[in-house]
N, C-alpha and C positions, 0 to 999 in steps of 0.2 A: 482376413482380419483387417485389411486396410480400410475398407469402406463399410463393412457391416459384419454382424456376427455370422450371417450367411452371405457369402460373397455373391456378386452379381452373376458370375459365371461358374461358380463352383461351390460345393458345400464344404463346411469345415466341421471339425470334431467338437464334441461337447467340452473337451478340455481346452480347446482354443477359445471357445466362447467364454469360459470362466477366466481364462488368461486375459482376454480383451477387457472384460469387466474390471478385473483387478487393475489393469493399467489405466483404465478410465478413472478409477478411484484414485490412483497414485497421482495422475495429472491434475485431477480436481483438487486433491489435498494440497498439492504444491501451489496451486493457484490461491487457495484459501490462506495458506500460511504466507504467501507473498503479499496478499492484501492486508492481512493482519500486521505483517511486518512494516508495511508502509504506514498503517495507522499508528503504530507505536513509534515509528521514526518521527512522526509529526506531533508526538505527545498527546494525541487525542485520547488515548487510553494508557494509563501508567502500566509499565511492565510489572510493577509490584502488586497489581490488583489481584485480590483473592476473594473467596467466599461469594457473597451476594453480588458484589460489584462485577466479578468475573462472570458469574452465571447470567446476570442481566445483559452483559455485553454480548456473550455468545447467543443468548436468546434473541436479542435484537438482530444479530448477524443472521441467525437462522430464519427469522421472519423476512429479512431482506432477500435472502437466497430463495426461500420457498416462494415468495411473491414474484421474483424475477422468473424463476423456472415455471411457476404455475401460470403466469399470464402468457408465456410463450406456448406452453402445453395447451392452454385453452384456445388460443387462436389457431394452433395447429389442428386441434380436434374439430373446430368449427370450419376448417378448410379455408381459413383466411390466409394463413401462411403455410406453404408447403415445407414441412420439415421431414425429409425422407432419409436423411443421413443417420445411420445408427451411431456413428461416431459422435455427432452432436447430442443425440439422445443419451448415449452412455456418459458423456461428460456432464450433462445436466443431472443425471441420476447420481453420478459420482460427487457432484457438488453438494447435493442434498445429504448423501450418506456421510460425507466428510464433515460437514457442519454439524449434523446430528451427533456424530461420534464426539466431536470436540465439546459440544454442549453437555452431553451426558458425562464426559470425563470431568468437565468443570464442576458439575453438580456432585460427582462422587468423590473426586480426589481433592484433598485439602492442599492444593499447590497454587503458585502464583501464575500469572500469565506468561512470564518468561519461562518458567518450567514447562508449561503447557506447550509452548512453541518448541522447546527442546524435545519433548516427547513426540511431537508431531514430526519433527525432522528425523527422529529415530525410526518411526513408522515408515516414513518415506524411504529411508535407507534400506530397511528390511524388504520392502516391496520391490525396490529396484534390484537389489542383490538377488532376491528370490527369483525375479523374472529372468535374470541372466543365467542362473543356475538351471532353472527349469528348461530354458531353451537349449542350454548345452547338453542337458541329459536327454534332449529330443523327446520330451513329454508333450510338446506342442509342435505345431507345424510352423516353422520359421525358415528363413533363408539367409542366414548370416554369412558374411564373407570370412576369409581366413584370418583377417586382422582388422582392427578398428582403424588402422592407417597411421602413417607417420605424423600427419598433422595433429590427430587426436593425441598421439604420444607426446609431441612437443608441448601441446597446450596443457595436458595434465602434468607433464614434467615441470613446467613453469609454475603451475598452481601448487604442486607438491613442494617445490623448492621454497616458495613464498611461505607456505604453511609450516614447513620444517624450520625456517629461519625464525618465525614468530614463536613457535612452541619451544625450541631449544634455547633461543635467546632470552625468553622470559623466565627460564628456570634459574633461580639464584644459586650462586656457589659453584657453578660448573667452571672448571678451568679448561683451557684449550688443550685438546689431546695432542695437537702438533704445535710446537712453539712458533709463535708468530702468526698462527692461523686462528681467526676468531671462531669461537665455538658455534655461533649461529651460522657461519658459512659451512661448517661441516654438516650441520643438521639440514641445511638447504641442499647440499650436494647429495646426501644420502637419500632423503625423501624425494628429491627431484628425479634421481635416476630410478628409484623404486617405482614411483607412480608412472613414469614414462614407459618403463618396461612392462608394468602391469597392463598398460593400455595397448601395447604393440604386440607382445608375445602371444597372449592367448587368442582364441577365436573371437570374432567381433562381439558376439553376445556377452561374453565375459569382459572383454576389453572396453565395452561401452557401458557396463553397469557396475563392475567391482570398483574401479577408481572413483566414480561419483558417489557410490554407496559408502566407501571408506571416508571420503571427505565429509559427506553429509553426516555420517555417524560420529566422526570426530567433533564436528561442530555441535551436533546434538548433545553428545556426552558433556562437552565443555559447558553448555548452557544448563543442562539438566542437573549436573552435579554442582552448579554454582561456582565452578572454577573461575568462570567469568560471570559474576552475578550482577544484580542491579546496582549494588554499592561498590562494585569493583572499580579500581582506578589504577592507571599506569602512567607515570610521568618519566619518559626517557631522559637521560642525562643531557643529551645533545639537543633537546627540544625545549622551547620556552613553555609550551602547553603540555597537554596530556590527553589520555583517552579514558573514557568512563564506560561502564557497562550499559548505561542508557543509550549510548551511541553505537557500541560495538555489537551488542546483541541483535538489533534490527538489521545491521549489515550482514551478520552471519546468517540470519534468517532469509534475507533476500537472496543472498548468494546461493545458499543451500536449496532454496526453492527453485531457482533457475536451473541449477544442475539437475535436480530431480525431475523437473518437467522435460528437460531436454533428453535425459536418458529414457524416461518412461515413454516419450513420444517415439523414440527409435524402437523401443520394444513393441509398441502398439502398431508400428508400421512394418514389423517382421524383419528389421535390420536390412542388410544388403543395400542394393542401390536405392530402393524405395525408402528405407530407413534413413540413409544418408541424405536423401532429398528432403525428407521432412525435418531432419536435424538442421540441414542448411537453411531451410525455410524458417525454422524457429530462430536461428541465429540472425538471419537477415532482418526479420521482423523486430528482433530484440535491438538490433543496431538502429533500425528506423525509429523505434520508440525512444531509444537513447538520444538520438538527434533531436527529436521533438522535445524531450525533456530538457536538453541543454537550451533549446530555443525558448522554452517556457520558464527557464530558471528565474529570469528577471520578473516575469509575471507572478510566479509563486512567491518570490521574495517580497514584492510589494504587497501582495495579498496577505502574507503572514504578518508583515509589519503593520498593516492597516485594517485588517478585517476585524480585529477585536474592537477597536473604537467605532468602526463603521457599523457594527451590529450590536452596539450596547443597548440593552433594554428592548431588543427586537422580539416581537412575539406575533404569532399568526395562528389562526385556527386551522386544524387539520382539514376540516371540510373545505375551507377556502383554497388550501393547497390542492386538494383533489379536484376542485373546479378548474384550477389552473392546469393541472395535469391532464384533464380530459382531451383538450386539443393536441397536446404533445403525444398522448397515447395513440390517438388516431393517426397522427403523422408517422410515428415510429412503426405502427402496424402496417401502414401503406409502404413504408420504406423496407420492411422486412419481407414483403410479398415477392419481390423480385431479387434473386440472389445477386450478390456483388460480383464484379469482375466479368470475365468472358467465359465461354464454354471450356476454355483450356484450363481454367482454374479447377482445383479439386473441389468437388461438390460440397464436402463437409466444410471446408474453409469458406466457401461462398456463403453458405447458410449461416455459419457461425458469425461472420462479420456483420451480417444483416440483422441478426436477432439481438446483438449486444445492446443497442439503444432501447429496444422494446423491453428486454429483461431488466435494464436499469430503471426504467419508468415503472415497470411492475413492482420492482423491489421497493421503490420509494412509496408507491401506492399501498403496498402491504404494511409498511411501517406506519403510514398515516391511518389506515384502517385499524391497526392495533391501538393507536392512540384513541380513536373514537370509541372502539368497543370497550376497552378497559377503563376509559375515563381518566387515564393517568397521563399527564403532560410529558412530552419529550423535552428534556431540559439539558443544556450544556452550560453550567456555571463557570465563570472565570472573572478575572479582574482586568481593569483598564485604567490608564493613567491620565490624569488631568493636571493642570497647573493652577495652584491657588497661592497668590502672593509669591509667584516665582518659585514655589516649592511644589515638587511632585507629590500628588496624593493619589492613592490607589482606591478605586471604588469597586464594590462588588456589583456584578451584573450577571446576566444570563441570556442566552438565546432560547426561546421557548416555542414549542409547537403545542398549542392548547387543544383540548377536546371540544372547543367551542363550536356550536352548530349555527352560528351567525355568519352569513355571507353577504358581502356588499353587493348592492344591485348593479353597480357598474361592472363588477367582475362577472356577474351572471350574464349581463348583456353582451359583453365582449366575447366571452367564451362561447355562448350560445349562437351569437351572430356569426362567429368564425366557423363553427362547425356546421351551421345551417348552409352558409355559402359553399363550404367545402363539399358537403354531400350533394348539394344541388348542382354543383359543377360536374360531379361524377354521374349524376342521374341522366339516363338516356331519354327514353320516351316510351309511354305505354298506350299510345294511340293505336286504334284498330286492333287491340289485343283483348281477348276475353269476351265476355257477354256484355252487350250494350242493353242495360236496363231502360225500361220506358221512361221512368221518371228522372233519369240522369240528365236528359236534355233540359228538363225544367230547372234542375239545379244549376246547370251550366249558365242558363239565362238569368236565373233569379239571384245568384250570388253577386255577379257584377252590379246588378241593380241595387241590391241591398248595400253593397260597399259604396256605391255612388250616393245613395241616400244618406248613409252615415256621414260621408264626407260633407254633404251639403248641410247636415245638421251641425257638424262641427264648425263650419263657417258661420252658421247662424249664432252659435254660442260665442264665437269670437267677437261678434258684433253686438249682440243684444244679451249676452250672458248675464251681466250684472242686473239687468232689468228682470229677467226671468228668475234669477236667484232671490231677488228682493221680494218678489211677489209670491214665492213658495212654489211656483210651478216648475222651476228649473231643477231642483233636487229630485222631485218626484219623477219628472220626465226622464232625467238622467238615470235614475235607478231602474226605471222600467225598461228603457232601451238597452242598458248594459246587461240587465238580467236576461232579457229576451235574447240578445246576441250570445250570451254565454251558454244558454240552454241549446240554441241551435248548434253552436260549436261542439258542445258535448255530444249531440246526436251525430254530427259529422265524424267524431272520433270513435264512437262506440258501434255504429252501424257496420263499418267494414270489419271490425273485430268480431262482431257477432256472425257475420257472413262466413268468416274463416273457421269459426268454432262449430257452427251448427249446420253447415251446408252438407250436401251429399257428395259422395265420392271420396277419394283420398285427399289428404291435405294438400298435396301438390296440385291436384286437379282443381280443388276449391280455390287455391290461391291464384292459379292461372285464369280461372273464370272470373274472378273478382278483380282483375286488373283495372278495368274501367272505374269500378266502384272506389277502389283505393285512390286512383289518380284524381278523381273529382272530389271525393270527400276530404282527403288529407290536404290537398291544396286549398280547397274552399275554407276549411276550418282555420288554417293559419291566416289566410287573407282576411277573413271576417273578424277574427279575434284581434288582429293588428289594427283594423279600423276601429273596433270597440275601444281599444286602449288609447288611440288617438282621440276619440270622442271624449274619453275620460279626461285627458289632458286639457282639451279646449273647454270642457264644462267645469274644470277645476273642482272635481268632486271625487269622492271615494264611495261608490255605491256599495251598500251592505244590506243583507237580509239578516237583521239581528246582529249576532257576532261574526257572521260569515260574510266574507267578500267573495261574490260569485265569480268574478273574472279570474283572479289568480288560482282559485280552487279548480275551476274548469280547465285552466291552462295546465295544471299539474296532472289532473285526471286524463286529459287528452295526451300529454306527454307519455304517461304510463301506458295508455292504450296503444300509442304508436310504437313504443318499445316492445309491447307484447306482440303486435303485428309483425314487427321486424324479426323477433325471435321465432315465431311460428313459420313465417315465410322462409327464414334461413334453415330451419329444420326441414321444411318441405323441399327446399333446394338441394339439401344434402341427400335426400332420399330418391332423387330422380337422376337418370342418366341422359335424358334428352337434352341435347345442346341448346336448342332454341328455347325450350322451357326454362332451363337453368339461366339463360340470359335474361329472360323476362322476370323471373323470380329475383334475380340479383338487382334489377332495377327497382323492383318493389321494396326490397330490403333497404336500398339506398334512399328511396323516397320516404319510407317510414322513419329512418334515422334522421333525415333532414327535418321532417315535421316535428319530431320529438325535440330536437334541439331548438327549433324555432319556437315551440311552445314554452320551453324553459327560458329562452331569452325574453319572451313576452312577460314572464313573471317579474323579472327585474325591471322591464320597461314599465310595467304597471305601477311598481313602487315609485319610480321616478316621475311618472305622469301624474299620479295622484298626490304627490308630495307626502306620501305616507311614510312615517318614520320607520316602520317595520311591518312586514307581513309574516305572521307566525302561524305555523301549522304544527301543533304540538311543540316539541323542543326545537324544531327547525325554524330558523328565522332568516328572512331576506330583508336587509335594511339599507338605508342610505349610508350608514356607517358600518363598515365591515369589521372584521376581527384583526386587521393589520395595525400594528404599532411599530413604527420605525422612526425614532427621533432624528437620526442622522439625516435621513433623506426627506422627511416630511416637515421638519421644523427649521426655523431660522436661528441665528445665533442668539444666545442669552448672555450678553457681555457682563452684566452685573451679578449674576447668580452663579452658584457652584455647579448647577446642572449645565453641562457643556452645550446644550442645544444641538443645532444641526447645520447643514450646508445647503439647504434647499435653494436659497437665492443664487448661490454659485452654480448649482446644477442647471437652473433655469436660464441663467445668463449664458452659460456655455452652449446650451441647446439653441438659443436665439442667435448667438454669434454664428454657429455652424449653418443654421437654416438661412440666415440673411446672406452670408457669404455664398452659399450654394445657389440661392435664387438669383444672385447677380452674375456669378461666374459661369454657371452651367449653360444658360441660354446663350450668353455672349460667346463663350468658347465654342459651343456646338455650331452656332451660326458662322463664326469665323472659319471653323474647320470645313463646313460645307462650301463656303465661298472659295477658300483656298484650293480645295480638292476638286470641286465640280465645275467651277466657273472661271477662276483665275487661270491664266496661261502659265504653264510650268516653265519657269525661267529664273532669272536673277532675282526678280521681285519675291517669288515664293521662297527661293533659297535664303534671301535676306531675312524674311519673316521667320523662317524656321530657325535660323541661327539666333535671331534675337529672342525667340521664344525659349530656346534651350538655355540661352544665357540668363533669361529672366527666371526660369525655374531653378537655376543653380545659384541664384543670388542669395546671400545669407539673409535670414529672417529679420535680423536687426536692421538691415537696410530698409526693408518694407516698413518697419516700425518708425524709423526716422522719417521716411517719406510721409507716413500718415500724420506724425506729430507736426511736421513742418508745413505740409500742404493741405491736409484734410481738416485738421482741427481748427485752424483760423477761419475756414469757410463753413464750419458747422457749429457756430456759436462760441468758438474760441474756448472750448472746455472739453475735458475728457468725456467721451460719450460711447454708447453702445453702437451707434451708427458708424462712427469712425472705426471701431474695431471690426464691424462687419465688412466695411469697404476695404480696409487694409488687408484682411485675410482673404477677401475675394480676389484681390490682385495676386496674392500668393497662389490661390487655387486655379486661377485662369490659365496659366501656362500649361499645367498638367492636363487640364480638361481639353485644351486645344490640341496638345501633342497626341494624347491617346485617342481623341475623336478623329483626328486626321488619319491615324494608323488604322483605326477601325473602319473608316469609310474606304480607305485604300484597299482593305482586305476583302471588300465586297466584290465578288467576281463580276467582270465586265459583261458576262452572259446575262446577268439580271438586267442591266441597263439596256442591252441590245434587244432582249426579248420584249421589254416594255416599249422601247421605241418602235419595234416591228409592229406592235398593236396600235400604233398611232397615239400613244400617250405622250402628253407634254413633258418637257424636261423637269419642270418643278414638281409636277405630279409624280413623276418617276422617283425623284429624290425623296419626296415626302412619304410616298406609299411603299417604296421598295428599298431604297438605299438606306435611309435612316433606320427603319425597323430592323434591317439585317445587321446594321452596325451598332445597334443599341446595346447588346451585351458588352462590347468593348468600351463604349462610352461609359456605361455604368461602372465598369472596372476602374477606369480612370478617376471617376468621381469618388469611388470608395477609397482609393489610395490617397487622393487629395484631402478628403475629409479626415482620414486618419492622421494626416500631417497637421492640418490647421487646428484640429480640436485640441491638440496638446501644445500648440505654440505659446510660449511665454513671453519672450522678449518684445515682440510687437505689441502685445496686450499691455505690458507694463507702461509703454510710452503713450498709448492712445486710449486705454481704458482705466489705468490705475491698478492698485492692488488692494481692494477692499476685502477684508477678511472677517469682519464682524457684522455683515449685513443681516438685518432682521427681517426684511421684506424683499420679495423677488420683483423683478421688473415686469410690469403689466403692459406688455407691448400691445396686445390686442385691445385691451380697454383703454389704452392711452390715445387712440386716434380721435382727433377732433376736427370737424369741418368748419371753416371760416369763410367769410365773404371776400376776404382780401388775400392776395398772394402770400404764401404758396397754396392757399385754400385748404391744405391738410397739415396739421401739426401733431406731433407725438412727443410728449415730454419724456416718456420712458426711453425712446430711442436717442434723445439728445442729452441724456443724463448718464452718469457713470453707473456701472453695475458690477457686482461680484462675478468672478469666473473661477473655475476650478484650477487652471494652470497658475494663475496669479496668486491664488490662495495657497497652493503648494509652495510656491517660491517665497511668499511672505512669511509662512509659518516655519518652514524647515531651513531654507537657505539664508534668508535675511534675518530670521529670528525676531520678527516684528512683535508678535504676541501669540498667545495660544499654546496649547500642548503640542509637542512634536508628534504625539500619537494622532492628533487630529490632522496634522499635515499628511502623515502616511495614509490615514483614512481617506482624506480628500484625493490623494493620488490613486488609491484603489477605486474610489467612485469614478474618477476621471477615466480610468482604464475600463470600467464597466460601461460608461457612456460611449466611449469610442467603439467598443465591441458591439454595442447595440446599434450604433450607426452602420458598422460593418454588416451586421445581420440584416438590416433593412436593405442595404445595397446588394448583398448577396441574394436576398429574396427577389428583388427586382431583376437582377441579372438572370437568375433561374427562370423567372416568369417569361422574360423576352426570349430566352433560348428555347424554352418549350413551345412558345408561340410560333417561333420560326420553324421548329421541327414539325408541329402539327400542320402548319400551312404549306 
């Protein structure tokens, strides 16, 4: 029962199989109640919800669970992710069964969400108690010890004493049985001793199940009978505050769910040493999650305080979110292919931890598909506060995911280009594989010539395009060339698909023989259509045959054909056991997926190149303006209106500050680290520099601000400016970059340098080609830490940048450059002017109370947190890239 219904080395009985399945359902049900308890703890769904509201909640939860389980099952069936553990499969089935049961109960029973949670806890208690009794009666094969152990007895004794004190102490009118002894103390002693004995005296299967079942049952009955209901309140005499049912019920649910999952996990692992191992594993992971939760408490607090204002009037189309999820789905699927940890890990745990991100993405995708299919927007209404004449006004708003089928072309381009490069990097080679058709050599020679010719025509249109257009020749010629190119691309997409469908032999044999055809046609189609789109941009035309635009239509047809090719080849790969052929077919699948995403990206690029407002294919639209509406992030302030506007200028200002500081500090710090480590003689000079660097890193930030205000500002136009802020924060970033870069370079083994010198390579070439690439992950780590510090610095920015909080426009740094004939030859008014920034805006609104709603200040803090995390994500991605590059080389 530990790893499968049929163990790897022995068979088990049918009763044990059913026992395992029941424990999977118990664990899954405890996970579901834990999640729902967390949701109710955050007031996302009211505990008093009944009727349609409750059914809709559990229906949405069912869709999420089915989506997550379904996407993992689909990838497992397609042999993309190896899910061999019956424990993981049983848990997945248990999740579906548990949520289906709760959904049906919500539909049938006229009860509230709180009562539903209480009933679910009673079911958990019954399952856990029944598992212990069944094991004690030896109806299944288990291996329990003689006792659950002294530690378990002490833990349950403490829990029992706590529960007894609460229950007895909350009963009014009870006098102390013993004079001078509080009645709650007697209850604590009695229940504490009773639960401790119940855990220690019986055999382990009863000692590990009956105490948790009793505790869970008591909590479940308390909630179900509304002894502690939604409107319940308790205000102890010695406390200034009190407790409510809205806060106590979620705590009971969370605590009961953890107890149920721990006990069911021990049952599922047969008790004994293996059961204690998994119980300890559960507790250790719980402790780790608790530590992370404590660390994330401040993040959650800022998020709760600011997320409402930050997302006021936020709306986005479900299709747009699905486009965003496509790259994430591919990355999580790749992440799930290799189990986590080492071979010493339990295989079920390894697979489970790897599929969690994929299941989460699949759950969200299922929810979005439900919005598209039903046409019903997903909406979370709420209120947020603004200040009007120094009075707080509550406004109604909502976060909406709409069934809009409009997608922005930039989103299509970014997602498609990312996936195209991802699959192309994973593509091997199909050269010298399969049948070499006679005409393929002509295609190999003709396509580059056609691409070059189209490139030449693009240059011609750049120079004499207005003349051609005014004469009427340009549009006709552009339409003919674009249409001809689209027809050729359509042929390139459909010919290999026809070869796979209509050829002789099995599908695997046809796919193997068509390797060269796929290689040439798919690559040629993308390259040719890309050139056609560039030609459209230079010709500034949107060629159409009546109401039909041939280029995007052919791009969609080619993308669908490529996906069909990928599906057929994947099916052929699944049906063959030949290792070499499976590798070839795997490269064909990767190539087909790459070209499919490339064609999709070209649809968005076509809209951008032709300045077409929207490309419509039935209800589906790709336009220059997508379905995203986010006033907080995409708008400036509206000082004179009731509408609060946004903080877009502050976001842009913070980004430019971080970019400017990094561009100055990173090259300088890395260069200094190379000199001090590789060239300078290690002695008093380097020790002095190291001491000064550490002292500079420990210097308070306000000192850097004073330095910038007293030294930089008088030399930069004598006014607060973005450039002064960039230089000031670069001085703060420089010491950390220098310190971490030196340590990273020192950590590079001397064998690398010696091997390069033995080959006769010059010292600088060795440093540039060997030492720095090997040290780059450590350098990037230092930059990540430094960026995280300077992005949130406030005191220096107040002194050198100011605290603008109502900026209506963002700093246009790139467009502000102007070249002159006199020194300094380049000027930029945006860099020499003050700008809004997120840290100073938070200070100005919340701490100083300059103006604006405090909710806006918390929202600004939340956005600042998101910006810093995005910088971290970029840095972590760069560090991962360099680490993989080192491993591959």
